[in-house]
GUMAR-335400 format. One line per field, with one value per residue (C-alpha): residue number from 0; residue in one letter; x, y, z. Coordinates in nm, 4 decimals. Layout:
BEGIN
num: c(NUM/...) $
residu: c(A/...) $
u: c(X/...) $
v: c(Y/...) $
w: c(Z/...) $
This chain:
BEGIN
num: c(0/1/2/3/4/5/6/7/8/9/10/11/12/13/14/15/16/17/18/19/20/21/22/23/24/25/26/27/28/29/30/31/32/33/34/35/36/37/38/39/40/41/42/43/44/45/46/47/48/49/50/51/52/53/54/55/56/57/58/59/60/61/62/63/64/65/66/67/68/69/70/71/72/73/74/75/76/77/78/79/80/81/82/83/84/85/86/87/88/89/90/91/92/93/94/95/96/97/98/99/100/101/102/103/104/105/106/107/108/109/110/111/112/113/114/115/116/117/118/119/120/121/122/123/124/125/126/127/128/129/130/131/132/133/134/135/136/137/138/139/140/141/142/143/144/145/146/147/148/149/150/151/152/153/154/155/156/157/158/159/160/161/162/163/164/165/166/167/168/169/170/171/172/173/174/175/176/177/178/179/180/181/182/183/184/185/186/187/188/189/190/191/192/193/194/195/196/197/198/199/200/201/202/203/204/205/206/207/208/209/210/211/212/213/214/215/216/217/218/219/220/221/222/223/224/225/226/227/228/229/230/231/232/233/234/235/236/237/238/239/240/241/242/243/244/245/246/247/248/249/250/251/252/253/254/255/256/257/258/259/260/261/262/263/264/265/266/267/268/269/270/271/272/273/274/275/276/277/278/279/280/281/282/283/284/285/286/287/288/289/290/291/292/293/294/295/296/297/298/299/300/301/302/303/304/305/306/307/308/309/310/311/312/313/314/315/316/317/318/319/320/321/322/323/324/325/326/327/328/329/330/331/332/333/334/335/336/337/338/339/340/341/342/343/344/345/346/347/348/349/350/351/352/353/354/355/356/357/358/359/360/361/362/363/364/365/366/367/368/369/370/371/372/373/374/375/376/377/378/379/380/381/382/383/384/385/386/387/388/389/390/391/392/393/394/395/396/397/398/399/400/401/402/403/404/405/406/407/408/409/410/411/412/413/414/415/416/417/418/419/420/421/422/423/424/425/426/427/428/429/430/431/432/433/434/435/436/437/438/439/440/441/442/443/444/445/446/447/448/449/450/451/452/453/454/455/456/457/458/459/460/461/462/463/464/465/466/467/468/469/470/471/472/473/474/475/476/477/478/479/480/481/482/483/484/485/486/487/488/489/490/491/492/493/494/495/496/497/498/499/500/501/502/503/504/505/506/507/508/509/510/511/512/513/514/515/516/517/518/519/520/521/522/523/524/525/526/527/528/529/530/531/532/533/534/535/536) $
residu: c(X/X/X/X/X/X/X/X/X/X/X/X/X/X/X/X/X/X/X/X/X/X/X/X/X/X/X/X/X/X/X/X/X/X/X/X/X/X/X/X/X/X/X/X/X/X/X/X/X/X/X/X/X/X/X/X/X/X/X/X/X/X/X/X/X/X/X/X/X/X/X/X/X/X/X/X/X/X/X/X/X/X/X/X/X/X/X/X/X/X/X/X/X/X/X/X/X/X/X/X/X/X/X/X/X/X/X/X/X/X/X/X/X/X/X/X/X/X/X/X/X/X/X/X/X/X/X/X/X/X/X/X/X/X/X/X/X/X/X/X/X/X/X/X/X/X/X/X/X/X/X/X/X/X/X/X/X/X/X/X/X/X/X/X/X/X/X/X/X/X/X/X/X/X/X/X/X/X/X/X/X/X/X/X/X/X/X/X/X/X/X/X/X/X/X/X/X/X/X/X/X/X/X/X/X/X/X/X/X/X/X/X/X/X/X/X/X/X/X/X/X/X/X/X/X/X/X/X/X/X/X/X/X/X/X/X/X/X/X/X/X/X/X/X/X/X/X/X/X/X/X/X/X/X/X/X/X/X/X/X/X/X/X/X/X/X/X/X/X/X/X/X/X/X/X/X/X/X/X/X/X/X/X/X/X/X/X/X/X/X/X/X/X/X/X/X/X/X/X/X/X/X/X/X/X/X/X/X/X/X/X/X/X/X/X/X/X/X/X/X/X/X/X/X/X/X/X/X/X/X/X/X/X/X/X/X/X/X/X/X/X/X/X/X/X/X/X/X/X/X/X/X/X/X/X/X/X/X/X/X/X/X/X/X/X/X/X/X/X/X/X/X/X/X/X/X/X/X/X/X/X/X/X/X/X/X/X/X/X/X/X/X/X/X/X/X/X/X/X/X/X/X/X/X/X/X/X/X/X/X/X/X/X/X/X/X/X/X/X/X/X/X/X/X/X/X/X/X/X/X/X/X/X/X/X/X/X/X/X/X/X/X/X/X/X/X/X/X/X/X/X/X/X/X/X/X/X/X/X/X/X/X/X/X/X/X/X/X/X/X/X/X/X/X/X/X/X/X/X/X/X/X/X/X/X/X/X/X/X/X/X/X/X/X/X/X/X/X/X/X/X/X/X/X/X/X/X/X/X/X/X/X/X/X/X/X/X/X/X/X/X/X/X/X/X/X/X/X/X/X/X/X/X/X/X/X/X) $
u: c(2.8305/2.5001/2.1582/2.0186/2.2932/2.3578/2.0072/1.8580/1.4674/1.4420/1.2264/1.0209/0.6128/0.3897/0.2174/-0.0681/-0.1027/-0.2956/0.0215/0.2568/0.5398/0.6168/0.5196/0.7284/0.8306/1.1228/1.0123/1.1904/1.1525/1.2866/1.3002/1.6621/1.7719/1.6223/1.3606/1.0634/0.7346/0.6271/0.4948/0.6978/0.7152/0.7880/0.9881/0.9342/1.1715/1.3007/1.3780/1.5314/1.7967/1.8516/2.1932/2.4575/2.4094/2.0583/2.1701/2.3976/2.1020/1.8783/2.1795/2.2053/1.7899/1.8352/2.0761/1.8368/1.5570/1.8062/1.8585/1.5281/1.1392/0.8432/0.5138/0.2371/-0.0842/0.1523/0.3972/0.7507/0.8100/1.1901/1.2279/1.5455/1.3742/1.5292/1.8922/1.8880/1.8062/1.4716/1.6573/1.9455/1.6832/1.4698/1.7462/1.8689/1.5009/1.4329/1.7043/1.8144/2.1101/1.8939/1.6069/1.3248/1.2136/0.9548/0.6466/0.8299/0.9685/0.7715/0.5465/0.8909/1.0554/0.7786/0.7085/0.3387/0.3362/0.0651/-0.0063/-0.0904/0.1796/0.3551/0.7033/0.7141/0.4800/0.7151/1.0276/0.8436/0.7098/1.0544/1.2739/1.0618/1.0754/1.4465/1.4547/1.1917/1.3939/1.7370/1.5419/1.4296/1.7728/1.9133/1.6592/1.7275/2.1248/2.1286/1.9034/2.1341/2.4132/2.2554/2.1929/2.5556/2.4531/2.6824/2.9388/2.8986/3.1332/2.9532/2.6545/2.7892/2.9350/2.5871/2.4040/2.6629/2.5367/2.1758/2.2243/2.4121/2.1301/1.8845/2.0627/2.1165/1.7369/1.6311/1.8686/1.7247/1.3450/1.4722/1.5995/1.2825/0.9695/1.1401/1.2783/1.6396/1.8524/1.8767/1.5255/1.4878/1.7596/1.7554/1.5869/1.3200/1.0793/0.9010/1.1288/1.0291/0.9465/1.2776/1.2029/1.4203/1.1885/1.0929/0.7590/0.6700/0.3861/-0.0175/0.1277/0.4030/0.1813/-0.0822/0.2366/0.3581/0.0265/0.0507/0.4269/0.4492/0.7258/1.0633/1.2013/1.4714/1.7384/1.6118/1.6452/1.9870/2.1071/1.9716/2.1190/2.4734/2.4174/2.3571/2.6696/2.9047/2.7915/2.8525/3.1821/3.2812/3.1600/3.2185/3.5219/3.8066/3.8327/3.6361/3.8059/3.4680/3.2217/3.4195/3.2088/2.8582/2.8667/2.8917/3.2592/3.3983/3.5068/3.1440/3.0081/3.2578/3.2064/2.7987/2.8529/3.0745/2.7494/2.5344/2.7258/2.7575/2.3751/2.3682/2.6078/2.8103/3.1395/3.3749/3.2203/3.2727/3.6405/3.6788/3.5028/3.6758/4.0269/3.9886/3.9660/4.1869/4.5485/4.6574/4.9606/5.1170/4.9325/4.5336/4.5306/4.2833/4.4428/4.0925/4.0129/4.2792/4.0635/4.1983/4.0880/4.1110/4.3465/4.0978/3.7184/3.5787/3.7656/3.4586/3.2640/3.4332/3.2887/3.5518/3.5767/3.1974/3.2504/3.5875/3.7985/3.9553/3.7201/3.3523/3.3262/2.9706/2.7636/2.4309/2.5149/2.3441/2.3912/2.2833/2.0371/1.9378/1.8674/1.6155/1.4934/1.3882/1.1791/1.4588/1.8048/2.0337/2.1943/1.7985/1.7121/2.0463/2.2476/2.3484/2.2083/1.9497/1.5736/1.7151/1.4867/1.6726/1.9375/2.1938/2.0517/2.2163/2.2096/2.4761/2.6493/2.6966/2.7847/3.0933/3.2175/3.2422/3.5447/3.5092/3.8342/3.7236/3.7664/3.4509/3.2820/3.4588/3.4889/3.1533/2.9203/2.7940/2.5803/2.2813/2.2365/1.9037/1.7868/2.0602/2.0792/2.3597/2.3428/2.5639/2.7916/2.8440/2.5883/2.7299/2.5923/2.2487/2.2391/2.2370/2.1938/2.4435/2.6103/2.6164/2.4412/2.6717/2.6121/2.9176/3.2952/3.6120/3.5607/3.2614/3.4087/3.7086/3.4630/3.2672/3.5918/3.6760/3.3414/3.3450/3.7404/3.6438/3.3222/3.5472/3.8858/3.8432/4.0466/4.1713/4.4711/4.4013/4.0382/4.1614/4.3849/4.1163/3.8856/4.1662/4.2398/3.8769/3.9190/4.2760/4.2362/3.9887/4.0996/4.2961/4.3321/4.2077/4.4368/4.4042/4.4455/4.1463/3.9065/3.8924/3.6729/3.5969/3.2169/3.4012/3.5733/3.2443/3.0628/3.3383/3.3257/2.9466/2.9777/3.2405/2.9997/2.7285/3.0003/3.1622/2.8321/2.6150/2.3723/2.4502/2.1531/2.3222/2.1820/1.8831/2.0605/2.3210/1.9859/1.7998/2.1083/2.1965/1.8664/1.7708/2.1094/1.9693/2.3748/2.5102/2.1982/1.8537/1.6610/1.4273/1.3686/1.5603/1.3631/1.4428/1.4291/1.1398/1.1928/0.9687/1.1896/1.5365/1.7558/2.1331/2.1946/2.0999/2.4356/2.7349/3.0063/3.1015/2.9210/2.7367/2.4191/2.0867/1.8037/1.5551/1.2450/1.3846/1.4394/1.1050/0.9311/0.9364/0.9158/1.1240/0.9385/1.0487/1.1847/0.8637/0.6462/0.4835/0.6199/0.9939/0.9354/0.7203/0.3859/0.3793/0.2054/-0.1895/-0.1505/0.0374/-0.1719/-0.4680/-0.3199/-0.1499/-0.3714/-0.0967/0.1018/-0.2263/-0.2146/0.1494/0.1151/0.3474/0.1374/-0.0870/-0.0927) $
v: c(15.4560/15.3275/15.3664/15.5376/15.8188/15.8816/15.7579/15.9670/15.9042/15.8638/15.5866/15.4437/15.4877/15.2506/15.3623/15.1253/14.8569/14.6260/14.5103/14.3266/14.3475/14.6626/14.9542/15.2156/15.5738/15.7314/15.9630/16.1070/16.3163/16.6544/16.7624/16.9088/16.8415/17.0973/17.3564/17.2015/17.3424/16.9896/16.7948/16.7558/16.4044/16.3387/16.4629/16.3668/16.1199/16.4173/16.6091/16.2787/16.3231/16.6885/16.7177/16.4759/16.4308/16.3170/16.0684/15.9157/15.8713/15.7166/15.4548/15.3804/15.3623/15.0336/14.8759/14.9651/14.7904/14.4745/14.4871/14.4520/14.5355/14.3874/14.5796/14.5189/14.7325/14.9837/14.9896/14.8857/14.6463/14.5359/14.1561/14.0998/14.0543/14.0052/13.9823/13.9862/13.7345/13.6082/13.5300/13.3361/13.1521/13.0608/12.9190/12.7168/12.5684/12.4701/12.2335/11.9461/12.1058/12.3256/12.2427/12.5259/12.5276/12.7918/12.8911/13.1688/12.9448/12.6124/12.6339/12.6784/12.3965/12.1530/12.2331/12.3269/12.6707/12.7725/13.0960/13.2992/13.1970/13.5051/13.4378/13.3433/13.6314/13.8616/13.7114/13.8068/14.1288/14.2576/14.1082/14.3044/14.6043/14.5788/14.5400/14.8226/15.0732/14.9733/15.0198/15.4070/15.4660/15.3403/15.5891/15.8585/15.8503/15.8420/16.1802/16.3435/16.2446/16.3998/16.7085/16.7322/16.6984/16.3766/16.2526/15.9972/15.7938/15.8295/15.7327/15.4227/15.3351/15.3825/15.1577/14.8912/14.8852/14.9055/14.6172/14.4039/14.4289/14.3811/14.0648/13.9247/13.9746/13.7985/13.4988/13.4579/13.4689/13.1696/12.9576/12.9914/13.0269/12.8600/12.4945/12.4903/12.5691/12.1651/12.0963/12.1077/12.0620/12.4360/12.5936/12.6738/12.6254/12.9317/13.1485/13.4695/13.8117/13.9487/14.3343/14.5794/14.8998/15.1211/15.0731/15.4635/15.5925/15.4647/15.3574/15.1340/14.9946/14.8840/14.7259/14.5563/14.3922/14.1971/14.1012/13.7250/13.5016/13.5165/13.1516/13.0492/13.0681/13.4420/13.5215/13.3846/13.5623/13.8896/13.8544/13.7709/14.0788/14.2697/14.1249/14.1520/14.5460/14.5591/14.4260/14.6554/14.9789/14.9128/15.0049/14.7176/14.8634/15.1085/15.3184/15.2565/14.9985/14.7664/14.4502/14.6608/14.8017/14.6416/14.6108/14.4401/14.1368/14.0940/14.0811/13.8300/13.6501/13.6032/13.5242/13.2282/13.1303/13.2206/12.9981/12.7141/12.6783/12.7110/12.4482/12.6505/12.4954/12.6453/12.9740/12.9467/12.8540/13.1790/13.3815/13.2271/13.2670/13.6385/13.5958/13.3140/13.2722/12.9654/12.9225/13.0927/13.2072/13.2345/13.6005/13.7768/14.0114/14.1952/14.3358/14.1353/13.8714/13.5703/13.3344/13.4544/13.2617/13.0613/12.9902/13.2286/13.5447/13.6594/13.6266/13.7854/14.1084/14.3006/14.0324/14.0507/14.4426/14.3984/14.1142/13.9564/13.7164/13.8623/13.9937/14.1064/14.1570/14.3436/14.5638/14.6049/14.8366/14.8802/15.1510/15.0051/14.6084/14.3658/14.3918/14.1239/13.9467/13.9195/13.9738/13.6924/13.6669/13.6771/13.3757/13.1664/13.3018/13.2003/13.4184/13.5157/13.3590/13.0116/12.9771/12.7873/12.4972/12.3160/11.9440/11.6433/11.5431/11.7631/11.7859/11.3773/11.3457/11.1275/11.3857/11.6459/11.5334/11.5723/11.7969/12.0313/12.3504/12.4870/12.2806/12.4601/12.8212/12.8592/12.6087/12.5708/12.3669/12.5998/12.5498/12.6828/12.4338/12.1681/12.1757/12.2834/12.6326/12.8531/13.1328/13.3063/13.5820/13.7178/14.0709/13.9406/14.3035/14.5105/14.2768/14.4618/14.1476/14.1906/13.9496/13.7506/13.7193/13.5680/13.4977/13.3983/13.0482/13.0119/13.1365/12.8916/12.5981/12.7086/12.7053/12.3659/12.2069/12.3605/12.2077/11.8810/11.8426/11.9333/11.7637/11.4356/11.4229/11.7829/11.8536/12.2179/12.1384/11.9333/12.2151/12.4496/12.2384/12.1804/12.5600/12.5994/12.2856/12.2862/12.5923/12.3795/12.0311/11.7890/11.8087/11.5831/11.3783/11.2461/10.8988/10.9372/11.0269/10.7187/10.8451/11.1812/11.1493/11.1205/11.4569/11.6353/11.4932/11.6047/11.9782/11.9470/11.8201/12.0769/12.3725/12.2301/12.2553/12.5721/12.7566/12.6255/12.8758/13.1084/13.0360/12.8479/12.4973/12.5586/12.7060/12.3722/12.1494/12.3407/12.3236/11.9509/11.8010/11.7297/11.5206/11.3122/11.2325/11.4594/11.5634/11.3803/11.4248/11.6717/11.8250/11.5848/11.4627/11.6834/11.6591/11.7732/11.9432/11.7464/11.4902/11.6354/11.6375/11.6855/11.3180/11.3323/11.5267/11.2891/11.4626/11.2478/10.9518/10.8789/10.7828/11.0013/10.8448/10.6895/10.8384/11.1922/11.1322/10.9903/11.3157/11.5177/11.3117/11.4002/11.5907/11.4186/11.6451/11.5978/11.6977/12.0676/12.1536/12.1542/12.5471/12.7807/12.9436/13.2735/13.4704/13.4988/13.8774/13.8846/13.6483/13.8365/14.1564/14.0132/13.7842/13.6560/13.5565/13.3599/13.1596/13.0925/12.9933/12.6967/12.3596/12.2280/12.5554) $
w: c(-20.5675/-20.4203/-20.5754/-20.2753/-20.2741/-20.6501/-20.7995/-20.4862/-20.5499/-20.9159/-20.9968/-21.2653/-21.3016/-21.4443/-21.7790/-21.7196/-21.4372/-21.6362/-21.8488/-21.6497/-21.9279/-21.7687/-21.9746/-21.7803/-21.8023/-21.6289/-21.3522/-21.0379/-20.7585/-20.8243/-20.4775/-20.4035/-20.7383/-21.0023/-21.0241/-21.2675/-21.3757/-21.4193/-21.1124/-20.8167/-20.8287/-21.1705/-21.4699/-21.8297/-22.0470/-22.2299/-21.9155/-21.7896/-22.0506/-22.0565/-21.8572/-21.8391/-21.4736/-21.5238/-21.7980/-21.5506/-21.3030/-21.5660/-21.6459/-21.2403/-21.2554/-21.4768/-21.2229/-20.9574/-21.1359/-21.1713/-20.8058/-20.6329/-20.6351/-20.7242/-20.8166/-20.6096/-20.6703/-20.8132/-20.5589/-20.5437/-20.2683/-20.2440/-20.2550/-20.4798/-20.7720/-21.0586/-20.9826/-20.5983/-20.3436/-20.5044/-20.8000/-20.6467/-20.4231/-20.7010/-20.9017/-20.6020/-20.4957/-20.8617/-20.7965/-20.5302/-20.3403/-20.1053/-19.8827/-19.8623/-19.5120/-19.5126/-19.7393/-19.9361/-20.2168/-20.1317/-20.4557/-20.6560/-20.4545/-20.5049/-20.8427/-20.7953/-20.9478/-21.2149/-21.4266/-21.0999/-20.8987/-20.7534/-20.7522/-21.1128/-21.2016/-21.0429/-21.2089/-21.5510/-21.4667/-21.3135/-21.5874/-21.8485/-21.6161/-21.6367/-22.0203/-22.0777/-21.8672/-22.0720/-22.3972/-22.2506/-22.1592/-22.5020/-22.6872/-22.4239/-22.4345/-22.8323/-22.8301/-22.5711/-22.7955/-23.0617/-22.8962/-22.7622/-22.4092/-22.3646/-22.5988/-22.8635/-22.6838/-22.3693/-22.5132/-22.6668/-22.2954/-22.1578/-22.4349/-22.3602/-22.0275/-22.0880/-22.3866/-22.1127/-21.8536/-22.1675/-22.2611/-21.8991/-21.8203/-22.1397/-22.0934/-21.7198/-21.8833/-22.1169/-21.8451/-21.6518/-21.9238/-22.2243/-22.3256/-22.3585/-22.7003/-22.7793/-22.7384/-23.0975/-23.3404/-23.4820/-23.1666/-23.3601/-23.0300/-22.8439/-22.6362/-22.4969/-22.6685/-22.7125/-22.6499/-22.8236/-22.8133/-22.5334/-22.4551/-22.3582/-22.5700/-22.6314/-22.9934/-22.8260/-22.5687/-22.8399/-23.0331/-22.7352/-22.6671/-22.9895/-22.9566/-22.9456/-22.8658/-23.0789/-23.1201/-22.8963/-23.1883/-23.2358/-22.8662/-22.8248/-23.1689/-23.0210/-22.6870/-22.8290/-23.0302/-22.7372/-22.5450/-22.8419/-22.8627/-22.4983/-22.5029/-22.7848/-22.6290/-22.2376/-22.0255/-21.9676/-21.6026/-21.3798/-21.1044/-20.8997/-20.8946/-21.0777/-20.9925/-20.9934/-21.3073/-21.6446/-21.7960/-22.1096/-21.8945/-21.7864/-22.1237/-22.2113/-21.9147/-21.9418/-22.3206/-22.2163/-22.0031/-22.2820/-22.5441/-22.2916/-22.2822/-22.6532/-22.6855/-22.9011/-22.7392/-22.9842/-22.9259/-22.5599/-22.6137/-22.8440/-22.5527/-22.2849/-22.4399/-22.4130/-22.0173/-21.9871/-22.0733/-22.2337/-22.0593/-21.7484/-21.4449/-21.4781/-21.4776/-21.7077/-21.9562/-21.9717/-21.6187/-21.4429/-21.2929/-21.0874/-20.8230/-20.4714/-20.2597/-20.0842/-20.1383/-19.9095/-20.0756/-20.2852/-19.9635/-19.6818/-19.5390/-19.7792/-20.0447/-20.1148/-20.2052/-20.3749/-20.4829/-20.7885/-20.8624/-20.8930/-21.2389/-21.1805/-20.8702/-20.7886/-20.5403/-20.1867/-19.9026/-19.5453/-19.6674/-20.0017/-20.0061/-20.0448/-19.6837/-19.4419/-19.6841/-19.9589/-19.8406/-19.8954/-19.5350/-19.4123/-19.6367/-19.6136/-19.3378/-19.0099/-18.7684/-19.0027/-19.0593/-19.1952/-19.4789/-19.6806/-19.5945/-19.7733/-19.8603/-19.7748/-20.1334/-20.1995/-19.8517/-19.8485/-20.2257/-20.2525/-20.4973/-20.2520/-20.0629/-19.6579/-19.5958/-19.8936/-19.7187/-19.8841/-19.6047/-19.3147/-19.4866/-19.6487/-19.4645/-19.0937/-18.8720/-18.7340/-18.3480/-18.4197/-18.6923/-18.6699/-19.0390/-19.2499/-19.3791/-19.6178/-19.4663/-19.8163/-19.7078/-19.3736/-19.2967/-19.1102/-18.9287/-19.2286/-19.5263/-19.7204/-19.9253/-20.2843/-20.4845/-20.7049/-21.0453/-21.2376/-21.1173/-21.2694/-21.1308/-21.3554/-21.6512/-21.5947/-21.5367/-21.8771/-22.0702/-21.9060/-21.9994/-22.3565/-22.4103/-22.2537/-22.5070/-22.7995/-22.7286/-22.5419/-22.1819/-22.2777/-22.0518/-22.0452/-21.9507/-21.6395/-21.5468/-21.5074/-21.3240/-21.0718/-21.0807/-20.9034/-20.7173/-20.5881/-20.3458/-20.1665/-20.2185/-20.3960/-20.7631/-21.0013/-21.2434/-21.5739/-21.4394/-21.2047/-21.4966/-21.7128/-21.9818/-22.1065/-21.9718/-21.6385/-21.6913/-21.7989/-21.4716/-21.2807/-21.4104/-21.3509/-20.9859/-20.9310/-21.0232/-20.7648/-20.4896/-20.6207/-20.6808/-20.4029/-20.2892/-20.5844/-20.7474/-21.0673/-21.0105/-21.2247/-21.5105/-21.5299/-21.4884/-21.7676/-22.0144/-21.9403/-21.8701/-22.2547/-22.2726/-21.9608/-21.9070/-21.6525/-21.4785/-21.4299/-21.7442/-21.5750/-21.2445/-20.9639/-20.6839/-20.3622/-19.9861/-19.7625/-19.4589/-19.2570/-19.0599/-19.1641/-18.8857/-18.8005/-18.8091/-19.1902/-19.2549/-19.3290/-19.5344/-19.8498/-19.7237/-20.0387/-19.8783/-19.8264/-19.6046/-19.8430/-19.6662/-19.7428/-20.1132/-20.1631/-20.0536/-20.3390/-20.6569/-20.9637/-21.2628/-21.6199/-21.8687/-22.0986/-21.7871/-21.8466/-21.4891/-21.6363/-21.7329/-21.5631/-21.7218/-21.8866/-21.5675/-21.6182/-21.6064/-21.9014/-22.1019/-22.0220/-22.1570/-22.4711/-22.6902/-22.8977/-22.5771/-22.4729/-22.7747/-22.6959/-22.3394/-22.2248/-22.2875/-21.9871/-21.8070) $
C-alpha cells in the first residue's frame, strides 16, 4: 500500500484559512473513482463514508496527513511535517548532537524562534491537521457502522488507528510547546488544547476558537486513554504495512515512551513487559519484534521497509515523499544535500567507543563537506526511505531506564541496555557501573548513540532537563558550522575544540526559549490562546 496508489488523490480542504488549528473537511478528487453530482474536486463527509472502500481511503488520509505537507496559502506543500523529515530534523537540531549547516533549521538550531517562525508554526498547524482528520474519521466510521456500511469491529479498528495518531500528535505538541510533566508536582501547568471533536461545521469552528489549553496532566491522561483504546482495538499483526499502519504493539510501544516522559516508571514497566519477555530471548510476544542482528538492520535498503525491529514508521516511496526540500536522505544523507552533519560533541564522546559498529555502519565522512554524516537514510535518488517513529531498541531502553529508576543497579536493566549495545560494541558489566546514577547515565548516553539522526534527542532533553542530572538543565550549547572541519572529529577522544563549543551558548531551563511559542496565526484566531501564550513571546 502507498498513499499515492490507494489514497489516490484524496485530500483535505481547509474550511477557513484564518484558523491555523486546521479546521478541515474531507474532500477528494472523484475522477476515475465514482460518479457524483457534487463538484468534481470534492465529496462531502457523508459521501466519504458511504462505502467501505471510501472509509478505508479516509483512514489512509490520516496517515497521509502525518506523513508530509504544510499549508502555505491554502496549498499543501510536501516537507515532512509533522512526522517526516521536518519532525526528525527539528528533534535533532533542538539538541546538540547534530550540526545545522544551512538556513533550513538555523532558527531552530540557534534557539532564535518567535511566534511568527515558520518551522514551529507548521509543526503546530500540521499536527492539528492530523488530529482533526483523525477526529473526522472517528465520527465517520462510527456513523458508517451504525448504517451497516462497515462492521462494528472494523469501525473500532479504524477508531483505534485514528486515536493512535491523535495521541502521537498531541504528545509531539507537548514536547515542543509545553514544559515537561515534572515542571510542577501535579503537572497542573499549561499543556496544549487536546482536541477530541471534529471541527467541521460553523458551530464547531466557533467552539474551537474558544478552546484553551488543557493542563499537562489532562493531556497525558487523555492521550494515554487514546493509546489504551488503540491497544485494545488494533490488530497485533498485519499481513501488509506491518510497520506503517498502527498495531497493538505500536500503541504499547508509544505508551512506554509517554509514561517515561510522565516519569511513571512502574507504568513503563507494566507496558514494557507486554513487549519484552522477562526471561529467554528478547522476542516480543506481541508482534514478534526483536532487534536486528546488526545496528544497520533497520536502515538497509530492504530493512527500512521491512525488518523485525521497526515497530512504527511513516511510509515514503519514490512517488510520495517530502521532496528535495524535506526528504530525510536529502537533508542528512551522504550524496544528498548535506544540510545536517553529526556534531563532534557526540562523535568524540568518550562513552561512544571508537570500535562501535554504529560508526562504520551508520556514519561516513563526506568527501564534499569533510564532516561526519549519518548513513541511516540511503535513497538519495528517489527519497523513498521511511521515517522511523519507534523501534524495539527504544522500548528496551525505555524499560531499562524505568527498571533502573525503581530498582537500584537492576540486573535486568543492565541486560536490556546491553542487548542494544552488544550488537555494536562491548557490553557493560555491573562492575563498570559504580552507582545507579552511572547506570541511568549509561542508558541516556546509549540513547544518544542509538537514535542519532532519528529525532529523539529533543524528547530526552525535554523530559530530563528539569532534573538537570543526566542532561544539561536546559538546551545545551552547540557547535556552529563556521570553522568546523575534518580535524575536529576524533572518535572517543572526549575532547571538542573550545572555540566551537562557545559558538552557540546554552539556554537554561528557566529561559522562555526552552519551549516554543504558540504561533501568531493561532493566537490571532483564538483569544483564549492569546491569553495563554507561553511567557515572553
